[in-house]
C-alpha positions as CSV (number, residue, x, y, z in Angstrom):
1,M,31.0,-13.0,-29.8
2,A,28.7,-10.0,-29.5
3,P,28.5,-7.0,-27.2
4,M,26.6,-7.6,-24.0
5,G,24.5,-4.5,-24.1
6,G,25.9,-2.2,-21.4
7,E,29.0,-0.9,-23.3
8,D,29.6,2.8,-23.9
9,N,30.2,4.1,-27.5
10,T,34.0,4.0,-27.2
11,T,34.0,0.4,-26.1
12,L,31.5,-0.6,-28.9
13,I,33.7,1.1,-31.5
14,E,36.8,-0.7,-30.3
15,F,34.9,-4.0,-30.1
16,Y,33.8,-3.7,-33.8
17,Q,37.2,-2.4,-35.0
18,S,39.0,-5.4,-33.3
19,R,36.9,-7.6,-35.6
20,G,37.7,-5.6,-38.8
21,L,34.4,-3.6,-38.8
22,N,33.8,0.1,-38.8
23,V,31.3,2.6,-37.3
24,L,28.9,2.1,-40.2
25,D,28.9,-1.6,-39.5
26,L,28.2,-0.8,-35.8
27,V,25.2,1.4,-36.7
28,V,23.7,-1.1,-39.2
29,L,24.1,-4.1,-36.9
30,S,22.9,-2.3,-33.9
31,G,19.9,-1.0,-35.8
32,T,18.8,-4.5,-36.9
33,H,18.5,-5.4,-33.2
34,T,16.7,-2.3,-32.3
35,I,13.9,-2.2,-34.9
36,V,11.8,-5.3,-34.4
37,K,8.2,-6.4,-34.8
38,A,6.4,-7.6,-31.7
39,T,2.8,-8.7,-31.1
40,C,0.8,-8.0,-27.9
41,G,1.3,-11.6,-26.9
42,S,5.0,-11.1,-26.7
43,I,4.8,-8.1,-24.4
44,Q,1.6,-8.8,-22.5
45,W,3.2,-10.3,-19.4
46,R,5.4,-7.2,-19.0
47,I,2.5,-4.8,-19.4
48,C,0.2,-6.7,-17.0
49,N,2.9,-7.2,-14.4
50,Y,4.5,-3.7,-14.7
51,N,3.4,-2.6,-11.2
52,K,4.2,-6.0,-9.6
53,A,7.7,-6.3,-11.2
54,N,11.0,-5.5,-9.7
55,G,12.6,-2.0,-10.1
56,V,14.5,-2.9,-13.3
57,I,11.4,-3.6,-15.3
58,K,9.3,-1.0,-13.5
59,N,11.7,1.9,-14.3
60,S,12.4,0.9,-17.9
61,I,9.0,1.7,-19.5
62,D,8.0,5.3,-20.1
63,D,4.6,6.0,-18.3
64,K,2.9,7.4,-21.4
65,Y,4.2,4.6,-23.6
66,L,2.9,2.1,-21.0
67,E,-0.5,3.7,-21.1
68,Y,-0.5,3.4,-24.9
69,L,0.5,-0.3,-24.9
70,T,-2.0,-1.1,-22.1
71,R,-4.8,0.4,-24.2
72,K,-3.7,-1.3,-27.4
73,C,-3.0,-4.7,-25.8
74,S,-5.8,-5.2,-23.3
75,V,-6.2,-8.8,-22.3
76,D,-9.4,-9.1,-24.5
77,G,-8.0,-7.0,-27.3
78,P,-6.7,-8.0,-30.7
79,H,-3.1,-9.2,-31.4
80,I,-1.7,-6.0,-32.7
81,I,1.8,-5.9,-34.3
82,F,4.1,-3.1,-33.1
83,I,7.3,-1.9,-34.7
84,F,9.9,-1.0,-32.1
């Protein structure tokens, strides 16, 4: 069982402690799911459909970061790898 993603810090700490883990374990395991590699192909749909998408997607991308990704991942552009 894993956290669902909407928990606050206290709930996450309690969740990990209930499984015999500590705060360092929480940080390390959370970090491995935060820092990932992605190619333009894996995020292209979201970039291209940003203005057409529902509010959850629309409001979750910083405007300047969206501009950067749009420039780097144009439909005709190369398949660049990003580290998130």
